[in-house]
C-alpha positions, 0 to 999 in steps of 0.5 A, spaced: 501 505 508 500 502 501 504 496 500 505 492 494 503 485 493 510 483 490 514 486 496 510 480 500 512 475 496 520 475 497 525 475 492 520 471 487 515 477 488 509 472 488 506 467 493 507 469 501 514 469 504 514 469 511 520 473 512 518 478 508 511 479 512 515 478 518 520 484 516 514 489 514 510 487 521 516 488 525 517 495 522 510 497 523 509 494 530 515 498 532 512 505 529 506 503 533 509 502 539 512 509 538 505 512 538 504 512 530 497 511 527 498 506 521 493 504 516 495 499 511 492 498 504 495 492 500 496 490 493 494 483 491 499 482 485 503 477 488 497 472 488 493 475 482 492 482 478 486 483 475 489 487 469 494 482 467 488 476 468 484 480 463 490 479 458 490 472 459 482 471 457 479 473 464 473 477 464 476 484 467 470 485 472 471 478 474 479 478 474 478 485 478 474 481 483 479 476 484 484 481 485 480 484 491 480 477 494 488 477 493 488 483 497 484 480 503 489 474 503 495 478 504 492 483 509 490 477 513 497 474 513 500 481 515 495 482 520 497 475 523 505 477 523 503 484 526 499 481 532 505 476 533 509 483 534 505 485 540 500 490 536 493 488 535 491 488 528 484 488 524 482 487 517 477 491 514 474 489 507 471 494 502 465 489 501 462 485 506 466 478 508 464 477 515 466 473 519 472 473 515 474 480 516 470 486 518 466 491 513 470 497 512 467 503 516 471 510 516 469 511 523 470 504 526 477 504 522 479 511 525 477 508 532 481 502 532 487 506 530 486 511 536 486 505 540 493 503 538 491 498 533 493 497 525 487 497 521 489 493 514 483 496 509 483 491 504 479 489 497 481 496 494 475 500 493 470 495 492 469 496 485 472 494 478 477 498 474 480 501 480 487 499 483 489 498 490 493 505 489 486 509 488 484 505 494 490 507 498 488 514 496 481 514 497 482 511 504 488 516 506 483 521 505 477 518 508 481 517 515 485 524 514 492 521 514 498 525 514 501 522 508 501 515 504 507 511 504 508 507 498 512 501 500 515 497 493 521 494 491 524 500 488 527 506 492 523 511 489 520 514 483 524 514 476 524 517 469 523 510 467 522 503 470 529 502 473 529 494 473 528 495 466 532 501 464 539 502 467 539 509 465 533 511 469 534 517 473 531 517 480 527 523 482 528 526 490 521 529 489 516 532 484 509 535 484 503 531 482 502 535 476 509 532 474 507 525 475 501 526 471 504 529 465 510 525 465 505 519 466 510 516 471 507 509 473 509 508 480 502 510 482 496 510 477 493 517 474 487 516 478 491 515 485 495 521 483 489 526 481 485 524 488 492 525 492 493 532 488 486 534 489 486 532 497 493 535 498 495 528 500 503 527 500 506 521 497 513 518 499 515 512 495 520 508 498 523 501 498 520 497 503 525 491 502 530 495 506 530 494 513 529 500 517 527 504 511 520 505 515 523 508 521 527 512 518 522 516 514 518 516 520 524 519 524 524 525 519 530 522 514 529 523 506 528 516 504 525 515 497 521 520 493 516 525 495 510 527 491 507 533 493 502 539 491 
């Protein structure tokens, strides 16, 4: 799962909203209890986004480092709420941060998933100029995930931003080539290219709607499917 930082910030879209964290944790824990393996990559836009910081005078590299740290904060918070639902959760980081979290290792993360825990893989790719979307694509390919479920505040992929353009039309499904050619912004171009090359399908859905995750895992068509 790729969860935007804004979706953890509640209606305001910033900071950490306990109700939003609990809602995500409840659905994730329910999926794990049904036998699903769930790894999570969080965005950090509810706390700090490096690219926006660069437009406000921050050095881009330093801004991206701050954004990576924001994703760790989000993962630590979400892990706490998942544990409260009776499912073990562990935070992994793309750069060494012991004792705050465990340094990411693919085999260790997969072993933890197979033991019934939720692996929260934070810190993006560990490099500036890459988004957490690219980080999610990279980690999904590394752990041989079946799909990326991208939870946002929008119920799928649209021809334009539906929060800004009321005439935007939703796609039921589309190919990676279409997403790249049409410059659709729901994920960045690097993430789409990685998923296309690795044949990793993406389902974009509204994480704020209760039960959506369970419906997807139950086989219902929710949101937008992006595929090869």
